[in-house]
C-alpha positions in Angstrom: 0.0 0.0 0.0 1.3 3.5 -0.9 2.3 5.7 2.0 0.0 8.7 2.3 1.9 12.0 2.3 1.6 14.2 5.4 0.8 17.8 4.7 4.2 18.9 6.0 6.0 16.8 3.4 7.1 18.4 0.1 8.4 17.0 -3.1 12.1 17.8 -3.6 12.6 19.8 -6.7 16.0 18.9 -8.2 15.6 20.4 -11.6 16.5 24.0 -10.7 18.7 25.6 -8.2 16.7 28.8 -8.1 13.7 29.8 -6.0 10.4 30.6 -7.6 9.7 34.3 -7.9 6.9 34.0 -5.3 9.2 32.2 -2.8 12.0 34.7 -3.4 9.7 37.6 -2.9 8.3 36.0 0.3 11.7 35.5 1.9 12.9 39.0 0.9 9.8 40.5 2.4 10.2 38.6 5.7 13.9 39.5 5.9 13.1 43.2 5.2 10.5 43.3 7.9 12.9 41.7 10.4 15.6 44.2 9.5 13.1 47.1 9.9 12.1 45.8 13.4 15.8 45.5 14.3 16.3 49.2 13.2 13.4 50.3 15.3 14.7 48.5 18.3 18.0 50.2 17.8 16.3 53.6 17.7 14.3 52.8 20.9 17.5 51.7 22.7 19.3 54.9 21.6 16.3 56.9 22.9 16.3 54.9 26.1 20.0 55.7 26.7 19.3 59.4 26.2 16.4 59.2 28.6 18.5 57.4 31.2 21.2 60.0 31.0 18.5 62.8 31.4 17.1 61.0 34.4 20.6 60.8 36.0 20.9 64.6 35.6 17.4 65.2 37.0 18.2 63.0 40.0 21.3 65.0 40.7 19.2 68.2 40.5 16.7 66.8 43.0 19.5 65.8 45.4 21.1 69.2 45.1 17.8 71.0 45.7 17.1 68.7 48.7 20.5 69.7 50.2 19.8 73.4 49.8 16.3 73.1 51.3 17.7 71.0 54.2 20.3 73.7 54.9 17.6 76.3 54.9 14.7 74.5 56.7 16.5 71.6 58.5 15.3 68.0 58.6 11.8 68.3 57.2 9.3 66.4 55.1 7.8 68.5 52.3 4.3 68.0 50.8 5.0 68.5 47.1 1.4 69.4 46.4 0.9 72.2 49.0 4.5 73.2 49.7 3.9 72.8 53.4 6.6 71.0 55.5 6.7 69.3 58.8 9.8 68.9 61.0 11.0 65.3 61.3 11.3 64.1 64.9 14.8 63.1 66.1 13.2 60.0 67.6 12.2 58.9 64.1 15.9 58.7 63.1 17.6 55.3 63.5 21.4 55.9 63.5 
């Protein structure tokens, strides 16, 4: 009895060593899409790097401002919405 072909089996074409136009077009399109995604990822990573550097600078600015405010007002907790502050108790500190 003849073996029934599975749907994943293909006949081997040995007459030509060249892809059909549709096959070539399909693989070119897939490679082009993959390359485009890689380019976009590179752009996102470069933008991420820039944002991380900006964040570092902003964190330094926050620290600097905190030190200036601590020198002026002492050890306080500041409500960033109202601008009001309360003094921190020395008992709250754990040295």
